[in-house]
C-alpha positions as CSV (number, residue, x, y, z in Angstrom):
1,M,-5.3,11.4,6.7
2,S,-4.0,14.5,4.9
3,N,-4.8,14.7,1.2
4,R,-1.3,16.0,0.5
5,L,1.7,13.7,0.4
6,A,5.3,14.7,0.7
7,A,7.3,12.1,-1.2
8,L,11.0,11.9,-0.7
9,A,13.8,9.8,-2.0
10,S,13.3,6.1,-2.5
11,I,15.8,4.8,-5.0
12,A,19.5,5.6,-5.1
13,T,20.7,6.0,-8.7
14,A,24.4,6.2,-8.0
15,L,26.8,4.6,-5.5
16,T,29.8,6.8,-4.5
17,M,31.8,7.5,-1.4
18,S,29.9,6.8,1.8
19,A,30.7,10.4,3.0
20,A,29.0,12.0,-0.1
21,P,25.9,14.1,0.5
22,A,22.6,12.9,-1.0
23,R,20.0,15.1,-2.6
24,A,16.4,14.2,-3.4
25,S,13.3,15.9,-4.8
26,E,10.3,17.0,-2.7
27,V,6.9,16.5,-4.3
28,Q,3.4,17.1,-3.0
29,I,0.5,15.3,-4.6
30,N,-3.3,15.8,-4.3
31,P,-5.2,13.5,-4.1
32,V,-3.1,10.5,-3.2
33,V,-5.8,7.9,-4.2
34,V,-7.8,8.1,-7.4
35,S,-11.3,6.6,-7.7
36,L,-13.0,6.4,-11.2
37,T,-16.7,5.7,-11.8
38,P,-18.9,5.4,-14.9
39,A,-20.1,8.9,-14.1
40,A,-16.6,10.3,-13.5
41,R,-14.3,8.4,-15.9
42,S,-11.3,10.7,-15.3
43,A,-9.7,12.6,-12.5
44,I,-7.2,15.4,-12.0
45,V,-4.1,14.9,-9.8
46,V,-2.1,18.0,-8.8
47,V,1.6,17.5,-8.6
48,R,3.7,20.3,-7.0
49,N,7.5,20.6,-6.8
50,S,8.1,22.0,-3.3
51,G,11.9,21.5,-3.6
52,Q,14.7,23.9,-4.6
53,E,15.6,22.2,-7.9
54,T,13.8,21.5,-11.2
55,T,12.5,18.0,-11.3
56,R,11.4,15.8,-14.2
57,F,9.0,12.8,-13.9
58,E,8.0,10.0,-16.3
59,L,4.5,8.7,-15.7
60,Q,4.1,4.9,-15.8
61,V,0.8,3.0,-15.7
62,R,0.6,-0.6,-14.4
63,S,-2.2,-3.0,-13.7
64,W,-2.1,-3.9,-10.0
65,G,-2.7,-7.3,-8.5
66,Q,-1.3,-9.0,-5.4
67,D,-0.2,-12.3,-4.2
68,P,-1.3,-13.9,-0.9
69,D,1.7,-12.5,0.9
70,G,0.7,-8.9,0.0
71,E,3.4,-8.4,-2.7
72,M,2.2,-6.2,-5.6
73,L,1.9,-7.9,-9.0
74,L,2.4,-5.2,-11.6
75,A,2.2,-5.3,-15.4
76,P,2.2,-2.6,-18.2
77,T,-1.4,-1.8,-19.4
78,V,-3.2,0.5,-21.8
79,E,-6.5,0.3,-19.8
80,L,-5.7,3.6,-18.1
81,A,-4.7,6.8,-19.9
82,V,-2.4,9.4,-18.3
83,Y,-1.5,12.8,-19.6
84,P,1.0,14.3,-19.8
85,P,3.4,11.3,-20.0
86,V,6.3,13.5,-18.8
87,L,6.3,16.3,-16.2
88,N,8.8,19.1,-15.9
89,L,8.4,21.1,-12.7
90,A,10.4,24.1,-11.8
91,P,10.8,24.9,-8.0
92,G,7.4,25.9,-6.7
93,E,5.6,24.9,-9.9
94,E,2.5,22.7,-10.0
95,R,0.9,20.8,-12.9
96,N,-2.3,18.9,-13.4
97,V,-2.1,15.2,-14.4
98,R,-5.3,13.7,-16.0
99,I,-6.0,10.0,-15.3
100,G,-8.8,8.4,-17.2
101,A,-10.3,5.0,-18.0
102,S,-9.6,3.5,-21.4
103,T,-11.5,0.2,-20.8
104,P,-15.1,-0.6,-19.8
105,F,-16.0,-0.8,-16.2
106,G,-16.8,-4.3,-15.0
107,P,-18.6,-6.3,-12.3
108,V,-15.5,-6.3,-10.1
109,E,-13.3,-3.3,-9.2
110,K,-10.2,-2.9,-11.4
111,T,-7.0,-1.7,-9.8
112,Y,-4.0,0.1,-11.1
113,R,-0.9,2.0,-10.0
114,V,0.3,5.2,-11.6
115,F,4.0,5.7,-10.9
116,L,5.8,9.0,-11.0
117,Q,9.3,8.0,-11.8
118,E,11.8,10.8,-11.3
119,M,14.3,11.1,-14.2
120,A,17.9,11.7,-13.1
121,P,19.1,15.2,-14.1
122,P,22.2,15.8,-16.1
123,E,25.4,15.6,-14.1
124,K,26.8,19.0,-13.2
125,P,30.6,19.6,-13.2
126,E,30.6,20.5,-9.5
127,G,33.4,19.9,-7.1
128,G,33.2,17.0,-4.8
129,V,31.2,13.8,-5.0
130,Q,27.4,13.8,-4.7
131,V,24.8,11.1,-4.6
132,R,21.6,11.9,-6.6
133,V,18.6,10.1,-5.2
134,V,15.4,9.9,-7.3
135,S,11.8,9.3,-6.2
136,R,9.3,6.7,-7.4
137,I,5.8,7.5,-6.2
138,G,2.9,5.1,-6.7
139,L,-0.7,6.3,-6.8
140,P,-3.5,3.7,-6.4
141,V,-6.3,4.0,-9.0
142,F,-9.6,2.2,-8.5
143,M,-12.3,1.7,-11.2
144,A,-15.6,1.1,-9.5
145,P,-17.6,-2.1,-10.1
146,A,-21.1,-2.2,-11.4
147,K,-22.3,-3.1,-7.9
148,T,-20.5,-2.6,-4.6
149,V,-20.4,-5.8,-2.5
150,E,-18.4,-5.8,0.7
151,K,-17.7,-9.2,2.1
152,Q,-14.5,-9.9,4.1
153,M,-13.7,-12.6,6.6
154,V,-10.9,-14.0,8.8
155,A,-10.4,-17.7,7.7
156,D,-8.3,-20.7,8.8
157,L,-7.0,-19.3,12.1
158,A,-4.7,-21.9,13.6
159,V,-2.0,-21.9,16.3
160,R,1.0,-24.2,16.3
161,S,4.6,-24.2,17.5
162,G,4.3,-20.7,18.9
163,K,2.8,-19.2,15.7
164,A,-0.7,-18.0,14.8
165,T,-1.6,-18.2,11.1
166,F,-4.7,-17.0,9.3
167,R,-6.0,-15.5,6.1
168,L,-7.9,-12.3,5.5
169,V,-10.2,-13.1,2.6
170,N,-12.0,-10.5,0.5
171,E,-14.9,-12.0,-1.4
172,G,-16.4,-8.7,-2.3
173,T,-16.3,-6.6,-5.5
174,V,-14.2,-3.8,-4.0
175,H,-10.9,-3.5,-2.2
176,V,-10.6,-3.3,1.6
177,R,-7.9,-1.5,3.6
178,P,-7.9,-2.5,7.2
179,T,-6.9,0.2,9.7
180,S,-5.3,-2.4,12.0
181,V,-4.7,-6.1,12.1
182,K,-4.0,-7.6,15.6
183,V,-3.4,-11.0,17.2
184,V,-4.4,-11.0,20.8
185,G,-3.6,-13.7,23.4
186,L,-6.2,-14.2,26.2
187,G,-5.6,-15.9,29.5
188,A,-7.9,-18.4,31.4
189,D,-9.8,-15.5,32.9
190,G,-10.4,-13.9,29.4
191,K,-8.1,-11.0,30.0
192,Q,-5.5,-10.0,27.4
193,V,-2.0,-11.2,28.1
194,M,-0.3,-10.4,24.8
195,E,-0.8,-8.4,21.6
196,R,0.9,-8.4,18.2
197,E,0.2,-5.6,15.6
198,L,0.6,-6.8,12.0
199,N,0.9,-5.0,8.7
200,A,-2.5,-3.6,7.6
201,W,-2.6,-3.1,3.9
202,Y,-4.9,-3.4,0.9
203,V,-6.6,-6.6,0.1
204,L,-8.0,-6.3,-3.4
205,A,-11.4,-7.6,-4.6
206,G,-11.4,-11.4,-4.8
207,G,-8.0,-11.6,-3.1
208,E,-6.6,-12.7,0.2
209,R,-3.7,-11.9,2.5
210,R,-1.9,-14.5,4.5
211,Y,-0.6,-13.6,8.0
212,D,1.5,-15.2,10.6
213,A,2.4,-13.9,14.0
214,E,4.9,-15.2,16.6
215,I,3.6,-15.8,20.1
216,P,6.3,-14.6,22.6
217,R,7.8,-17.6,24.4
218,E,7.2,-15.9,27.7
219,S,3.5,-15.6,27.0
220,C,2.9,-19.3,26.1
221,G,2.2,-20.4,29.6
222,A,-0.5,-17.8,30.1
223,V,-2.3,-17.8,26.7
224,R,-5.4,-20.0,26.5
225,E,-7.1,-18.4,23.5
226,I,-5.9,-16.5,20.4
227,E,-8.2,-13.9,18.8
228,V,-7.6,-12.1,15.5
229,Q,-9.0,-8.6,15.3
230,V,-9.2,-6.9,11.9
231,A,-10.5,-3.3,11.9
232,I,-12.1,-2.3,8.6
233,P,-14.5,0.5,7.9
234,R,-17.7,0.1,9.9
235,E,-16.8,-3.0,11.8
236,V,-14.1,-5.2,13.4
237,L,-13.7,-8.8,12.0
238,R,-12.9,-11.3,14.7
239,S,-11.9,-14.9,14.8
240,R,-11.0,-16.9,18.0
241,V,-9.5,-20.3,18.7
242,Q,-8.7,-22.1,21.9
243,T,-5.1,-23.0,22.4
244,P,-4.2,-24.6,25.8
245,N,-0.6,-24.9,24.8
246,P,0.2,-22.5,21.9
247,C,3.9,-23.3,21.8
248,A,3.4,-27.0,21.4
249,P,4.5,-28.4,18.0
């Protein structure tokens, strides 16, 4: 993955005529993930305005948790320090942002998000109607645990009424980000007859992610086993269950 991220518009700040043109900032950020350790308690992030207009960002720090459905749970925090709190970037200009730990490191990885919230520019007395779109860019920040323990598993795989359900459980002290999560249907001869690709995203330390996947109705007669395959760094987690009639209630 590239270490530079081109972040475009994400939130519309005005609603006008549907035919109005929209304008958004273009920003490059390096790196896009920040890792802090007791030996390196702070890091520099370079933010560059690659657009044609001056942009202004407010930096917001949030603690980052998640619920079992993968939704982020965010709350204001003072455990992370960010400087400067506001960025003004002329076209082509780049600035350094320093992110540092303001709390002790612990036995389990601590997780945060630093948001660059674009501030809407003053309205210009130009002719016509224009929609101004602003960006909100979130950077993951990880504070390393005292000891790294990696322990993930696929749990509670079940098939019923044409749906496979399972949990990806992270019992380790650090986050995991799968590169892929798949539900595969196997026939009586062991050959693959269906595959569903699911959303692969972070599972934070001590957390879990619930998944469910529909089994296509046309595959129900051929599927005899369901296997979950979760690709994580260095291995693929697997879980399999027999299901002679996966679409039965």
